[in-house]
C-alpha positions in Angstrom: -6.4 0.3 -10.6 -6.7 2.3 -7.4 -3.3 1.5 -5.8 -1.5 2.7 -8.9 -2.9 6.2 -8.9 0.4 7.5 -7.7 2.5 5.8 -10.4 2.7 5.3 -14.1 3.0 2.0 -15.9 3.6 2.6 -19.6 4.9 0.8 -22.6 6.4 -2.6 -22.1 6.1 -2.4 -18.3 2.4 -1.8 -18.4 1.9 -4.6 -20.9 3.9 -7.0 -18.7 1.9 -6.0 -15.6 -1.4 -6.5 -17.4 -0.2 -9.9 -18.7 0.9 -11.1 -15.3 -2.3 -9.9 -13.7 -4.2 -11.8 -16.3 -2.1 -14.8 -15.6 -3.1 -14.8 -12.0 -6.8 -14.2 -12.8 -6.7 -17.0 -15.4 -5.2 -19.4 -12.8 -8.2 -18.9 -10.5 -10.4 -20.6 -13.1 -13.9 -19.7 -13.9 -15.3 -19.9 -10.4 -15.8 -16.2 -10.0 -18.4 -13.9 -11.5 -17.0 -10.8 -13.0 -17.8 -8.6 -10.0 -16.3 -11.2 -7.7 -13.0 -11.1 -9.6 -12.8 -7.4 -9.5 -13.6 -7.2 -5.8 -11.1 -9.9 -4.9 -8.3 -8.3 -6.9 -9.2 -4.9 -5.4 -9.3 -6.4 -1.9 -6.0 -8.1 -2.4 -4.4 -4.9 -3.6 -5.7 -3.0 -0.6 -4.6 -5.7 1.8 -1.3 -5.8 0.1 -0.8 -2.1 0.4 -1.5 -2.2 4.1 0.9 -5.1 4.6 3.7 -3.6 2.4 5.5 -1.5 4.9 2.4 -0.9 7.0 0.7 1.7 5.0 3.8 3.4 3.8 3.1 2.8 0.2 -0.5 3.9 0.3 -0.2 6.8 2.6 0.0 9.3 -0.3 -1.3 7.0 -3.1 1.6 4.6 -3.3 1.9 1.3 -5.2 2.5 -2.3 -4.5 6.3 -2.4 -4.6 6.8 -5.3 -7.0 3.6 -5.1 -9.0 5.3 -4.6 -12.4 7.9 -7.3 -11.6 5.1 -9.8 -11.3 1.9 -9.4 -9.3 3.4 -9.1 -5.8 2.2 -10.4 -2.5 -1.2 -8.7 -2.9 -2.1 -11.3 -5.5 -0.2 -14.4 -4.7 -1.8 -15.3 -1.4 -5.1 -13.8 -2.1 -6.2 -15.5 -5.2 -4.3 -18.8 -5.4 -4.7 -21.8 -3.2 -2.2 -24.6 -2.6 -0.1 -25.4 -5.7 -1.7 -22.5 -7.5 -5.2 -24.0 -7.5 -8.1 -21.7 -7.8 -9.9 -20.5 -4.7 -13.4 -19.2 -4.3 -14.2 -16.7 -1.6 -17.5 -15.4 -0.4 -16.8 -12.1 1.4 -19.1 -10.5 3.9 -17.4 -7.2 3.9 -17.7 -4.3 6.3 -19.8 -1.4 5.2 -17.0 1.1 5.4 -16.3 3.2 2.4 -12.5 3.4 2.4 -10.7 5.9 0.2 -10.6 6.1 -3.6 -6.9 5.1 -3.6 -7.7 2.0 -1.5 -6.2 3.3 1.7 -9.3 2.5 3.7 -9.8 -1.0 5.0 -12.5 -2.1 2.5 -12.3 -5.8 1.8 -15.1 -6.6 -0.6 -18.6 -5.6 -1.6 -19.3 -2.8 0.8 -23.0 -1.7 0.8 -22.5 2.0 0.9 -26.2 2.5 1.7 -25.6 0.9 5.1 -23.4 3.7 6.4 -24.8 5.0 9.7 -23.6 8.6 10.0 -25.3 11.5 8.3 -22.9 13.7 6.3 -24.2 16.8 8.0 -23.0 15.5 11.4 -19.5 14.9 10.1 -19.6 18.3 8.5 -20.7 19.9 11.7 -17.6 18.6 13.5 -15.4 19.9 10.7 -16.9 23.3 10.8 -16.6 23.5 14.6 -12.9 22.7 14.8 -11.4 24.5 11.8 -10.7 28.2 11.3 -13.5 30.4 10.0 -14.1 29.9 6.3 -16.6 28.9 3.7 -17.5 25.2 3.3 -19.1 23.3 0.5 -19.9 19.6 0.8 -20.8 17.1 -1.8 -24.0 15.9 -0.3 -25.3 17.2 3.0 -28.4 15.1 2.7 -26.7 11.8 2.2 -25.4 9.3 4.7 -21.9 8.1 4.8 -18.7 7.5 6.8 -16.6 9.3 4.2 -17.1 13.0 3.4 -15.4 15.3 1.0 -15.7 19.0 0.9 -14.1 22.3 -0.3 -12.9 24.8 2.2 -12.2 28.4 1.4 -10.6 30.9 3.8 -10.1 33.6 1.2 -6.6 32.4 0.4 -7.5 29.7 -2.2 -9.9 26.7 -2.2 -8.8 23.5 -0.6 -10.2 20.0 -0.8 -10.8 18.3 2.5 -11.8 14.7 3.2 -12.8 12.8 6.3 -13.0 9.0 6.7 -14.3 7.2 9.8 -13.9 3.4 9.9 -12.9 0.5 12.1 -9.6 -1.3 11.8 -9.9 -4.9 10.8 -10.1 -7.3 13.8 -8.3 -5.3 16.5 -6.7 -1.9 17.2 -3.4 -3.4 16.4 -4.6 -4.0 12.8 -4.5 -0.2 12.3 -1.1 0.6 13.8 0.5 0.8 10.4 -1.9 3.6 9.4 -0.5 5.8 12.2 3.2 5.0 11.6 5.3 7.4 9.6 6.3 6.2 6.2 9.9 5.9 4.9 10.9 8.5 2.4 12.3 5.6 0.3 8.7 5.1 -0.8 6.7 8.1 0.3 8.2 11.6 -0.1 7.2 14.0 2.6 8.2 17.2 4.3 7.7 16.0 7.8 5.9 13.4 9.8 5.2 12.8 13.5 3.8 9.7 15.1 2.9 9.5 18.8 0.9 7.7 21.4 -1.4 10.0 23.3 -1.9 10.0 27.1 -5.3 8.3 26.6 -3.8 5.4 24.7 -4.8 6.6 21.2 -2.2 6.8 18.4 -1.7 9.7 16.1 0.2 10.4 12.9 0.4 13.8 11.2 2.0 13.8 7.8 3.0 16.7 5.4 3.1 14.7 2.1 2.2 14.9 -1.5 -0.6 13.4 -3.6 1.9 11.9 -6.1 5.1 10.3 -4.9 6.9 11.3 -8.1 5.6 14.9 -7.6 4.6 15.1 -11.2 2.0 17.5 -9.9 2.7 19.7 -6.8 -0.5 18.7 -5.1 0.3 18.6 -1.3 -1.6 16.2 0.9 -1.4 17.0 4.6 -3.0 14.4 6.7 -3.8 13.4 10.3 -4.8 9.9 11.3 -6.0 9.0 14.8 -6.3 5.3 15.8 -8.4 5.1 19.0 -7.5 2.4 21.6 -10.9 0.9 20.6 -9.6 0.3 17.0 -11.4 3.1 15.1 -9.6 5.4 12.7 -10.3 9.0 12.1 -8.6 10.0 8.9 -8.5 13.7 7.7 -6.7 14.8 4.5 -6.4 18.3 3.1 -4.9 19.6 -0.1 -3.6 22.8 -1.6 -6.0 22.4 -4.5 -9.8 22.2 -4.6 -9.7 18.5 -5.1 -7.5 15.5 -4.4 -6.9 15.0 -8.1 -7.6 16.9 -11.3 -7.6 20.4 -9.9 -5.0 23.1 -10.3 -2.9 24.3 -7.3 -4.9 27.1 -5.6 -2.6 27.9 -2.7 1.0 27.2 -1.5 0.0 25.0 1.4 -3.2 23.3 2.6 -5.1 25.6 5.0 -4.8 23.8 8.3 -1.5 23.6 10.2 -0.3 20.2 11.6 -1.3 21.5 15.1 -4.8 22.3 13.8 -5.1 18.9 12.1 -4.1 17.2 15.4 -6.7 19.2 17.3 -9.3 18.3 14.6 -8.9 14.5 14.8 -8.5 14.4 18.5 -11.6 16.4 19.5 -14.1 14.5 21.6 -16.9 15.6 19.3 -16.1 12.6 17.1 -16.9 10.2 19.8 -20.7 10.2 19.5 -20.3 9.6 15.8 -17.9 6.8 16.2 -20.4 4.9 18.3 -22.7 4.7 15.2 -20.2 2.9 13.1 -21.4 -0.6 12.3 -19.5 -3.6 13.6 -17.3 -5.4 11.1 -18.9 -8.7 10.2 -16.4 -11.6 9.9 -15.1 -12.6 6.5 -17.0 -15.7 5.4 -15.3 -18.4 3.5 -17.2 -21.1 1.6 -15.8 -24.3 3.2 -16.7 -26.3 0.1 -14.6 -24.3 -2.3 -12.1 -22.2 -0.4 -8.5 -23.2 0.4 -7.1 -21.3 3.3 -4.7 -18.6 2.3 -1.0 -19.5 2.9 0.6 -18.5 6.1 2.8 -15.5 5.6 6.1 -14.7 7.2 5.9 -13.4 10.8 6.5 -9.7 11.5 9.7 -8.3 10.1 11.4 -11.7 9.4 11.6 -10.9 5.7 13.5 -7.6 5.9 15.5 -8.9 8.8 16.6 -11.9 6.8 17.4 -9.7 3.8 19.8 -7.7 5.9 21.7 -10.9 6.9 22.3 -11.7 3.2 23.7 -8.4 2.1 27.4 -8.0 1.2 29.4 -6.9 4.2 30.6 -3.6 2.6 27.0 -2.2 2.5 25.8 0.1 5.2 22.1 0.0 5.9 20.7 3.6 6.2 17.0 2.8 6.1 15.0 -0.4 6.5 11.4 -1.6 7.0 8.8 -4.1 6.0 6.5 -6.8 7.3 4.8 -10.0 6.1 5.9 -10.9 2.6 7.7 -7.6 1.8 10.8 -5.9 3.0 13.3 -3.3 1.9 16.6 -1.7 2.8 18.4 1.4 1.6 22.1 0.7 1.5 25.2 2.8 0.8 28.7 1.6 0.0 30.1 5.1 -0.1 29.2 5.6 -3.7 25.6 6.6 -3.2 22.3 5.2 -1.9 20.7 2.1 -3.4 17.2 0.7 -2.7 16.9 -3.1 -2.4 13.5 -4.7 -2.0 12.1 -8.2 -1.7 8.9 -10.1 -1.9 8.5 -13.7 -0.6 5.4 -15.5 -1.9 3.9 -19.0 -1.6 1.6 -20.8 -3.9 2.6 -19.1 -7.2 2.7 -22.3 -9.2 -0.5 -21.4 -11.1 1.1 -18.3 -12.6 4.5 -19.8 -13.3 4.2 -20.3 -17.1 3.1 -16.7 -17.6 5.7 -15.2 -15.3 8.7 -17.2 -16.5 7.6 -18.1 -20.0 9.8 -15.4 -21.6 13.0 -13.4 -21.0 16.3 -14.4 -19.5 15.1 -17.5 -17.7 17.4 -20.3 -16.4 16.3 -23.7 -14.9 18.6 -25.0 -12.2 19.3 -28.7 -11.7 16.9 -28.8 -8.7 14.1 -27.4 -10.9 14.1 -23.8 -9.6 13.7 -21.1 -12.3 15.6 -17.9 -12.2 14.6 -14.9 -14.3 17.0 -11.9 -14.5 15.8 -8.5 -15.7 17.5 -5.1 -16.2 15.3 -2.2 -17.1 14.7 1.5 -16.6 13.0 2.7 -13.5 9.4 3.8 -13.9 8.5 6.0 -10.8 9.8 9.3 -12.2 13.4 9.4 -11.0 15.8 10.5 -13.7 18.4 7.9 -14.8 17.0 5.2 -12.5 17.7 1.6 -13.4 15.9 -1.4 -11.9 17.6 -4.8 -11.7 15.7 -7.9 -10.6 16.3 -11.6 -9.8 13.0 -13.5 -9.8 13.0 -17.1 -8.7 10.4 -19.9 -8.2 10.6 -23.5 -6.9 8.8 -26.4 -8.6 6.3 -26.1 -5.7 5.6 -22.5 -6.5 7.6 -20.7 -3.8 8.7 -17.4 -5.2 11.3 -14.9 -4.1 11.8 -11.7 -6.0 14.7 -9.3 -5.2 15.2 -5.9 -6.9 17.8 -3.2 -6.6 17.9 0.4 -7.9 20.6 3.0 -8.4 18.8 5.4 -6.1 17.6 5.4 -2.5 14.0 6.0 -3.6 12.5 5.2 -7.0 10.8 8.5 -7.3 14.1 10.3 -6.9 16.9 10.8 -9.4 19.7 8.2 -9.7 22.5 8.6 -7.1 24.9 6.3 -8.8 25.5 4.6 -12.1 24.4 1.1 -11.1 22.7 -0.5 -8.1 24.9 -1.4 -5.1 24.3 -5.1 -5.7 25.3 -6.9 -8.9 22.9 -9.2 -10.7 24.8 -12.2 -9.3 24.5 -11.0 -5.8 20.7 -10.4 -6.3 20.4 -14.0 -7.6 22.4 -15.4 -4.6 20.1 -13.6 -2.2 16.9 -14.8 -4.0 18.1 -18.4 -4.0 19.1 -18.5 -0.3 17.5 -21.4 1.5 16.8 -19.0 4.4 13.6 -17.9 2.8 11.9 -21.2 3.1 12.8 -21.5 6.7 11.1 -18.2 7.8 8.7 -18.4 10.8 5.1 -18.2 9.6 1.9 -17.3 11.3 
């Protein structure tokens, strides 16, 4: 599963994740062919990653924040119609390749053969705007909007990749891809985000391929969003490949300043004009229920902050759509608190709440409480969750950790919120009153 490349789901957590994913797939019925199911799930995961903290989880191979708790927003609104009924979607997707970890904007069955830019043209721009060195590209005769190569300046080989693609709908659709991520989810050694004088937006990030740093592969990256809504995305590594290659040098070869110069050169402009327009997503009106409206902007994380105990100081916060998080500190150490608010989860209710510590309230709402070990690499991390659903399928999941970032070691013995406080937050009537678009 591409969005989980940066994390490890093992043992009971993996089994639960697979069971819950199966529950959602089963609830969609038999209306999809096998390929359609795979594409819809992959598309949902990619869309979910872009929505969950505007790219912050995906920027170095992150994960849908609540996947192992129970599917998360990437699934709920994508595959289930009203009251959990199955939906059938026919997608006419843009012919952009996206990245292997899902961080491009692919949304369906992209015909790679339709790409309009010869690899040699992309390679020429790379060679012209990087220091002298030896290049080797995968396929100089092919055609594509995504190119990978190996650069060698005599100090160790380095993998380099370039992606050129359009943001979905408008330029604003890509702003999350040029916004620096929070270290609560994406560890990095530095990040800058700026608007250039010509209206373009730029992010330069010194990050890592794996959020838990189980391998010391560095991923330094520059992403430019033009005011016309096109993204130029360049990544470099201190290894000969993004994954599966040993460390070959201390740092990637190009400095942040050189990365900035590379993505902002005007030599890309003639190539960008060749990018095909994105066709609209086509929905079969005879079978498709419209996806549920999701909460507007940052209303979810903003509401979460109003429900926190007064003794907690918020030291980091972010989120949009269905997802939000805060990092709080009560003077005893940082604690990450995250939330997902989902509609139309009735179809997966039996599988999600059919076991474990589940209580049914007088009004029919179900509450499932879970306490388990963290699974993102941090030593001593514990993960407490209150997972709730209404009879109509409106689901709120709140989790807290005894660390400010799941990939970092525990900073305290327990999360800053008790299980009862998590339950109170999840059951708040405020969630059903959020403004929706």
